[in-house]
N, CA, C and O of each residue as an XYZ file, in Angstrom:
488
protein
N       0.850     -1.188      0.000
C       0.000      0.000      0.000
C       0.886      1.239      0.000
O       1.749      1.372      0.868
N       0.698      2.138     -0.939
C       1.507      3.362     -0.954
C       1.124      4.283      0.204
O       0.012      4.221      0.729
N       2.061      5.126      0.582
C       1.811      6.086      1.657
C       0.827      7.135      1.157
O       1.079      7.785      0.143
N      -0.308      7.308      1.868
C      -1.264      8.326      1.423
C      -0.733      9.731      1.721
O      -0.271      9.994      2.831
N      -0.795     10.615      0.759
C      -0.345     11.993      0.924
C      -1.559     12.861      1.210
O      -2.544     12.840      0.472
N      -1.473     13.637      2.310
C      -2.564     14.526      2.703
C      -2.203     15.942      2.284
O      -1.028     16.301      2.206
N      -3.229     16.739      2.015
C      -3.019     18.142      1.654
C      -4.107     18.984      2.295
O      -5.188     18.486      2.608
N      -3.817     20.257      2.487
C      -4.827     21.189      2.968
C      -4.927     21.227      4.484
O      -3.995     20.856      5.196
N      -6.068     21.679      4.956
C      -6.307     21.909      6.374
C      -6.957     20.683      7.010
O      -7.727     19.974      6.362
N      -6.645     20.442      8.271
C      -7.299     19.369      9.009
C      -7.277     19.688     10.493
O      -6.597     20.613     10.937
N      -8.031     18.909     11.248
C      -8.119     19.051     12.693
C      -7.684     17.734     13.314
O      -8.153     16.672     12.904
N      -6.796     17.788     14.296
C      -6.242     16.575     14.897
C      -7.333     15.615     15.373
O      -7.212     14.407     15.170
N      -8.363     16.112     15.983
C      -9.425     15.247     16.512
C     -10.218     14.535     15.412
O     -10.894     13.542     15.676
N     -10.135     15.038     14.193
C     -10.862     14.408     13.072
C     -10.004     13.401     12.299
O     -10.500     12.707     11.412
N      -8.729     13.330     12.638
C      -7.846     12.339     12.015
C      -8.082     11.015     12.724
O      -8.032     10.966     13.953
N      -8.337      9.941     11.987
C      -8.627      8.660     12.640
C      -7.503      8.232     13.586
O      -6.320      8.345     13.264
N      -7.905      7.740     14.755
C      -6.948      7.232     15.726
C      -6.814      5.725     15.538
O      -7.798      4.988     15.603
N      -5.584      5.282     15.306
C      -5.315      3.863     15.094
C      -4.881      3.230     16.407
O      -3.992      3.743     17.087
N      -5.506      2.118     16.761
C      -5.103      1.367     17.943
C      -4.015      0.389     17.511
O      -4.297     -0.599     16.833
N      -2.773      0.665     17.904
C      -1.634     -0.163     17.528
C      -1.566     -1.388     18.441
O      -1.392     -2.514     17.973
N      -1.705     -1.153     19.757
C      -1.803     -2.211     20.763
C      -2.797     -1.729     21.811
O      -3.391     -0.660     21.670
N      -2.973     -2.521     22.859
C      -3.846     -2.093     23.954
C      -3.292     -0.877     24.683
O      -4.022     -0.199     25.405
N      -1.996     -0.597     24.496
C      -1.351      0.512     25.199
C      -0.871      1.636     24.289
O      -0.381      2.652     24.781
N      -1.000      1.478     22.968
C      -0.465      2.475     22.035
C      -1.518      2.850     20.994
O      -2.080      1.977     20.333
N      -1.784      4.162     20.849
C      -2.614      4.662     19.749
C      -1.852      5.775     19.048
O      -0.955      6.391     19.625
N      -2.226      6.027     17.781
C      -1.571      7.083     17.019
C      -2.532      7.684     16.006
O      -3.478      7.041     15.553
N      -2.259      8.934     15.668
C      -2.913      9.646     14.567
C      -1.783     10.101     13.660
O      -0.805     10.681     14.132
N      -1.906      9.844     12.365
C      -0.816     10.113     11.426
C      -1.245     11.120     10.371
O      -2.348     11.045      9.829
N      -0.348     12.072     10.087
C      -0.509     13.014      8.982
C       0.732     12.876      8.104
O       1.859     12.946      8.594
N       0.516     12.677      6.801
C       1.627     12.441      5.886
C       1.586     13.409      4.715
O       0.570     13.536      4.032
N       2.707     14.092      4.492
C       2.893     14.919      3.300
C       3.755     14.163      2.311
O       3.992     12.967      2.476
N       4.219     14.844      1.297
C       5.059     14.190      0.287
C       6.440     13.837      0.817
O       7.007     12.820      0.418
N       7.002     14.667      1.720
C       8.385     14.472      2.153
C       8.553     14.294      3.658
O       9.675     14.103      4.126
N       7.474     14.351      4.423
C       7.578     14.177      5.864
C       6.290     13.626      6.435
O       5.244     13.643      5.786
N       6.383     13.138      7.663
C       5.247     12.523      8.345
C       5.287     12.937      9.808
O       6.361     13.126     10.381
N       4.115     13.076     10.405
C       4.020     13.378     11.830
C       3.015     12.410     12.449
O       1.978     12.111     11.856
N       3.337     11.925     13.650
C       2.425     11.045     14.376
C       2.201     11.621     15.766
O       3.135     12.084     16.420
N       0.966     11.584     16.198
C       0.574     12.012     17.534
C       0.272     10.739     18.314
O      -0.717     10.061     18.039
N       1.121     10.412     19.289
C       1.044      9.158     20.028
C       0.422      9.349     21.402
O       0.613     10.379     22.049
N      -0.323      8.341     21.838
C      -0.750      8.212     23.227
C      -0.267      6.844     23.680
O      -0.660      5.813     23.135
N       0.597      6.859     24.693
C       1.157      5.631     25.241
C       0.634      5.465     26.664
O       0.751      6.379     27.481
N       0.066      4.318     26.957
C      -0.359      4.032     28.324
C       0.823      3.466     29.101
O       1.746      2.895     28.521
N       0.782      3.632     30.417
C       1.844      3.114     31.278
C       2.121      1.656     30.943
O       1.199      0.847     30.832
N       3.403      1.327     30.783
C       3.810     -0.032     30.464
C       4.070     -0.276     28.987
O       4.560     -1.346     28.624
N       3.755      0.687     28.121
C       4.005      0.528     26.688
C       5.513      0.491     26.430
O       6.308      1.045     27.189
N       5.876     -0.176     25.340
C       7.293     -0.323     24.981
C       7.417     -0.315     23.462
O       6.707     -1.049     22.775
N       8.303      0.501     22.945
C       8.671      0.466     21.528
C      10.019     -0.239     21.468
O      11.047      0.345     21.810
N      10.013     -1.491     21.034
C      11.212     -2.332     21.046
C      12.328     -1.731     20.197
O      12.087     -0.879     19.342
N      13.547     -2.187     20.447
C      14.718     -1.699     19.718
C      14.520     -1.859     18.216
O      14.084     -2.909     17.742
N      14.845     -0.805     17.478
C      14.693     -0.831     16.022
C      15.540      0.275     15.394
O      16.011      1.189     16.071
N      15.715      0.160     14.088
C      16.356      1.204     13.291
C      15.500      1.415     12.052
O      14.670      0.574     11.704
N      15.708      2.539     11.395
C      15.049      2.824     10.122
C      15.870      3.870      9.378
O      16.664      4.589      9.986
N      15.683      3.955      8.082
C      16.484      4.903      7.291
C      15.990      6.345      7.397
O      16.593      7.245      6.812
N      14.918      6.574      8.126
C      14.313      7.907      8.233
C      14.961      8.694      9.369
O      15.277      8.132     10.417
N      15.158      9.989      9.159
C      15.525     10.864     10.260
C      14.265     11.088     11.082
O      13.179     11.221     10.519
N      14.393     11.131     12.412
C      13.230     11.260     13.290
C      13.497     12.305     14.356
O      14.616     12.430     14.854
N      12.459     13.054     14.703
C      12.502     13.971     15.842
C      11.317     13.626     16.733
O      10.179     13.579     16.265
N      11.580     13.383     18.021
C      10.530     13.095     19.001
C      10.413     14.270     19.959
O      11.417     14.802     20.432
N       9.179     14.668     20.241
C       8.910     15.812     21.115
C       7.934     15.358     22.190
O       6.802     14.984     21.880
N       8.351     15.386     23.429
C       7.532     14.960     24.562
C       6.519     16.050     24.927
O       6.881     17.204     25.158
N       5.250     15.658     24.971
C       4.202     16.595     25.379
C       3.845     16.427     26.851
O       3.706     17.411     27.577
N       3.697     15.167     27.293
C       3.331     14.896     28.687
C       3.821     13.509     29.072
O       4.101     12.681     28.206
N       3.924     13.260     30.363
C       4.318     11.949     30.843
C       5.815     11.777     30.933
O       6.564     12.744     31.076
N       6.248     10.508     30.845
C       7.666     10.179     30.987
C       8.019      9.068     30.015
O       7.230      8.151     29.784
N       9.225      9.162     29.443
C       9.728      8.165     28.509
C      11.178      7.851     28.872
O      12.006      8.754     28.991
N      11.476      6.575     29.045
C      12.854      6.111     29.201
C      13.321      5.794     27.788
O      12.796      4.881     27.151
N      14.299      6.535     27.296
C      14.665      6.434     25.886
C      16.126      6.049     25.743
O      16.998      6.614     26.403
N      16.387      5.073     24.867
C      17.748      4.681     24.532
C      18.013      5.061     23.085
O      17.292      4.646     22.178
N      19.054      5.855     22.883
C      19.495      6.280     21.558
C      20.918      5.775     21.389
O      21.845      6.319     21.989
N      21.099      4.736     20.574
C      22.407      4.098     20.485
C      22.729      3.471     21.827
O      21.973      2.629     22.310
N      23.839      3.867     22.439
C      24.219      3.324     23.749
C      23.870      4.277     24.891
O      24.133      3.963     26.052
N      23.286      5.430     24.585
C      22.952      6.420     25.606
C      21.485      6.296     26.011
O      20.611      6.170     25.153
N      21.216      6.333     27.311
C      19.841      6.230     27.808
C      19.523      7.443     28.679
O      20.323      7.852     29.520
N      18.332      8.008     28.456
C      17.895      9.175     29.223
C      16.425      9.053     29.591
O      15.662      8.352     28.926
N      16.036      9.741     30.656
C      14.633      9.884     31.017
C      14.161     11.211     30.444
O      14.744     12.257     30.727
N      13.102     11.167     29.637
C      12.579     12.368     28.979
C      11.212     12.720     29.549
O      10.413     11.843     29.879
N      10.960     14.016     29.657
C       9.685     14.516     30.142
C       9.174     15.628     29.251
O       9.761     15.910     28.207
N       8.071     16.270     29.659
C       7.462     17.316     28.838
C       8.461     18.384     28.400
O       9.216     18.930     29.205
N       8.440     18.663     27.100
C       9.326     19.667     26.515
C      10.630     19.112     25.980
O      11.317     19.784     25.212
N      10.985     17.889     26.373
C      12.222     17.295     25.872
C      12.072     16.870     24.414
O      10.995     16.470     23.972
N      13.176     16.968     23.683
C      13.215     16.630     22.258
C      14.401     15.706     22.023
O      15.479     15.906     22.584
N      14.189     14.684     21.182
C      15.259     13.763     20.806
C      15.365     13.784     19.285
O      14.364     13.600     18.592
N      16.568     14.006     18.761
C      16.819     13.952     17.323
C      17.523     12.626     17.046
O      18.611     12.369     17.562
N      16.892     11.789     16.229
C      17.375     10.438     15.960
C      17.863     10.376     14.518
O      17.059     10.430     13.587
N      19.181     10.262     14.327
C      19.703     10.173     12.965
C      19.293      8.871     12.276
O      18.979      7.885     12.942
N      19.297      8.870     10.995
C      19.017      7.693     10.181
C      19.925      6.540     10.591
O      21.130      6.720     10.768
N      19.335      5.352     10.741
C      20.117      4.151     10.991
C      20.590      3.929     12.412
O      21.266      2.932     12.665
N      20.270      4.809     13.359
C      20.711      4.647     14.746
C      19.648      3.870     15.526
O      18.476      4.248     15.542
N      20.073      2.781     16.171
C      19.116      1.977     16.951
C      18.598      2.776     18.139
O      19.347      3.499     18.796
N      17.303      2.633     18.400
C      16.676      3.314     19.529
C      15.520      2.476     20.064
O      15.018      1.570     19.398
N      15.112      2.813     21.304
C      14.097      2.039     22.008
C      13.490      2.932     23.079
O      14.165      3.811     23.614
N      12.201      2.707     23.399
C      11.537      3.547     24.393
C      10.620      2.731     25.289
O       9.937      1.810     24.842
N      10.624      3.096     26.574
C       9.723      2.524     27.566
C       8.911      3.672     28.159
O       9.412      4.787     28.309
N       7.664      3.390     28.490
C       6.765      4.428     28.994
C       6.220      3.994     30.353
O       5.240      3.250     30.411
N       6.842      4.450     31.455
C       6.416      4.026     32.787
C       5.101      4.665     33.247
O       4.507      4.224     34.231
N       4.656      5.684     32.547
C       3.375      6.325     32.870
C       2.703      6.764     31.580
O       3.335      6.775     30.524
N       1.429      7.125     31.656
C       0.712      7.602     30.473
C       1.459      8.793     29.880
O       1.837      9.721     30.594
N       1.666      8.753     28.567
C       2.551      9.719     27.904
C       1.983     10.103     26.543
O       1.371      9.278     25.863
N       2.187     11.356     26.149
C       1.850     11.820     24.803
C       3.123     12.361     24.148
O       3.867     13.144     24.738
N       3.348     11.914     22.907
C       4.566     12.260     22.165
C       4.185     12.601     20.731
O       3.262     12.011     20.168
N       4.898     13.553     20.146
C       4.793     13.839     18.717
C       6.106     13.383     18.078
O       7.188     13.742     18.542
N       6.000     12.589     17.012
C       7.169     12.170     16.243
C       7.053     12.703     14.825
O       5.973     12.704     14.233
N       8.189     13.160     14.286
C       8.268     13.603     12.896
C       9.325     12.773     12.188
O      10.368     12.469     12.768
N       9.062     12.399     10.929
C      10.023     11.635     10.136
C      10.152     12.244      8.747
O       9.214     12.823      8.198
N      11.339     12.089      8.211
C      11.580     12.422      6.814
C      12.532     11.371      6.268
O      13.592     11.131      6.845
N      12.167     10.754      5.178
C      10.871     10.777      4.479
C       9.812     10.024      5.281
O      10.122      9.451      6.325
N       8.548     10.018      4.798
C       7.481      9.310      5.502
C       7.795      7.824      5.702
O       8.516      7.211      4.915
N       7.236      7.269      6.772
C       7.434      5.863      7.140
C       6.443      4.973      6.407
O       5.290      4.854      6.824
N       6.875      4.355      5.330
C       5.989      3.458      4.586
C       5.616      2.218      5.384
O       4.562      1.630      5.145
N       6.476      1.801      6.348
C       6.181      0.607      7.141
C       4.937      0.766      8.012
O       4.338     -0.232      8.412
N       4.541      1.993      8.311
C       3.319      2.220      9.087
C       2.078      1.843      8.285
O       1.028      1.558      8.860
N       2.193      1.841      6.982
C       1.041      1.536      6.120
C       1.065      0.116      5.569
O       0.086     -0.336      4.975
N       2.177     -0.590      5.762
C       2.289     -1.949      5.239
C       2.260     -2.999      6.342
O       2.356     -4.195      6.067
N       2.126     -2.549      7.604
C       2.083     -3.486      8.719
C       3.448     -4.016      9.128
O       3.531     -4.982      9.886
N       4.515     -3.402      8.639
C       5.861     -3.864      8.964
C       6.450     -3.161     10.180
O       7.646     -3.286     10.441
N       5.631     -2.422     10.928
C       6.095     -1.746     12.140
C       5.912     -2.665     13.356
O       5.382     -2.251     14.388
N       6.360     -3.913     13.214
C       6.143     -4.949     14.219
C       6.827     -4.657     15.545
O       6.372     -5.144     16.579
N       7.901     -3.882     15.552
C       8.590     -3.554     16.803
C       7.637     -2.858     17.781
O       7.812     -2.978     18.993
N       6.647     -2.145     17.284
C       5.677     -1.472     18.145
C       4.683     -2.451     18.755
O       4.166     -2.217     19.847
N       4.425     -3.508     18.077
C       3.385     -4.457     18.485
C       3.920     -5.555     19.404
O       3.160     -6.390     19.894
N       5.238     -5.547     19.633
C       5.865     -6.578     20.480
C       5.633     -6.365     21.960
O       5.432     -7.319     22.711
N       5.663     -5.079     22.389
C       5.674     -4.874     23.821
C       4.795     -3.851     24.343
O       4.758     -3.627     25.553
C-alpha cells in the first residue's frame, strides 16, 4: 500500500486514531516528504529496539519516557526533544501515560504496510 499523501487543512481530533496495541494509539498526517504522528502511550508501553532509514525527531508533550538512543539512555519529560539520525538503533519505555509527537523524513511506509512490528511486540 503506498503512503497516502494529505493536503490542505485538518483538525487533529478528526484524524482517525489507530489502535496499535492495547497501550499504544496514534494519529498520522503524511505529506510528500515528511510525516508526523501524535502518540498516546499508556503506562507499560514499549517500543522495542529498532532502526530505520528515516531521520526522526521526538517531542515529549506529557508523561515520561525512558529512551535509549544508540548506547545512551535518558529519562525524557514534557518539553524534551530527541533527534534520531538515520540508521541509529533506539528504544523507548513508557512508565506512565505519555503523549509524544514524532516527525520523520521521508514518511514511514512501514506504518502503512504493517511492517512496524517492533511497536506491536511490547
